[in-house]
C-alpha positions in Angstrom: 0.0 0.0 0.0 2.8 2.5 0.8 5.9 2.6 -1.5 9.1 3.7 0.0 11.1 6.5 -1.7 14.2 8.3 -0.7 13.6 11.8 0.8 16.1 14.4 1.8 19.1 13.2 3.6 19.1 9.5 4.7 15.5 9.3 5.8 12.9 7.2 3.9 9.5 8.7 3.1 6.4 6.5 2.7 3.9 7.5 -0.1 0.4 6.3 0.3 -2.2 6.9 -2.6 -5.3 6.3 -0.4 -4.0 8.8 2.2 -3.3 11.4 -0.6 -6.8 10.8 -1.9 -8.2 11.3 1.6 -6.3 14.6 1.8 -7.7 15.7 -1.5 -11.3 14.7 -0.8 -11.2 16.1 2.8 -10.2 19.6 1.4 -13.2 19.4 -1.1 -15.5 18.3 1.6 -14.3 21.0 4.0 -14.8 23.8 1.4 -18.4 22.7 1.0 -18.8 22.2 4.8 -17.5 25.8 5.3 -19.9 27.2 2.8 -22.9 25.3 4.2 -22.2 26.3 7.8 -21.6 29.9 6.8 -25.0 30.0 5.1 -26.6 28.3 8.0 -25.2 30.8 10.5 -26.5 33.6 8.2 -29.9 31.9 8.0 -30.0 31.5 11.8 -29.2 35.2 12.4 -31.9 36.3 10.1 -34.8 34.0 11.1 -34.3 33.1 14.7 -33.7 35.4 17.7 -30.2 34.4 18.7 -28.0 36.5 21.0 -25.4 38.4 19.0 -22.4 37.1 21.1 -23.4 33.4 20.1 -23.3 34.3 16.5 -19.9 35.9 16.8 -18.7 32.9 18.7 -20.0 30.6 15.9 -18.3 32.6 13.3 -15.0 32.9 15.1 -14.8 29.1 15.5 -15.8 28.6 11.9 -13.1 30.9 10.6 -10.6 29.4 13.0 -11.3 25.9 11.7 -11.0 27.3 8.1 -7.6 28.7 8.9 -6.4 25.4 10.4 -7.7 23.5 7.4 -6.0 25.9 5.0 -2.7 25.6 6.9 -3.0 21.7 6.7 -3.7 21.8 3.0 -0.7 24.2 2.4 1.7 22.1 4.5 0.6 19.0 2.5 1.2 20.8 -0.7 4.6 21.8 0.4 5.7 18.3 1.0 5.5 18.6 4.8 2.6 16.3 4.6 4.6 13.2 5.5 5.5 14.9 8.8 2.0 16.0 9.5 0.0 13.0 8.2 -0.6 11.3 11.5 -1.4 14.5 13.3 -3.8 15.5 10.5 -5.6 12.2 10.6 -6.0 12.5 14.4 -7.4 16.0 14.0 -9.8 14.9 11.3 -11.0 12.1 13.5 -11.5 14.4 16.4 -13.4 16.8 14.2 -15.7 14.1 12.9 -16.4 12.4 16.3 -16.3 15.6 18.4 
């Protein structure tokens, strides 16, 4: 499943096609999730009487998650992904289950 290739120096880097597909699909999924959540927060603020500080908190957390996801995708594109793969998978699992 993972083919070994030589990285910089003497370390060996493992490449995994299913893992790379997971990164690509999770980026697409997150973009759709971000837009849907943003539209839902907008709808909630227009239709329901929700305190303003809760809407600000919702938006702050959504944009924080967006920044972290963009950082993860950027590091993956810069070939730092092999260092962050296990951490990103753990974060993805926490986001899905939490």
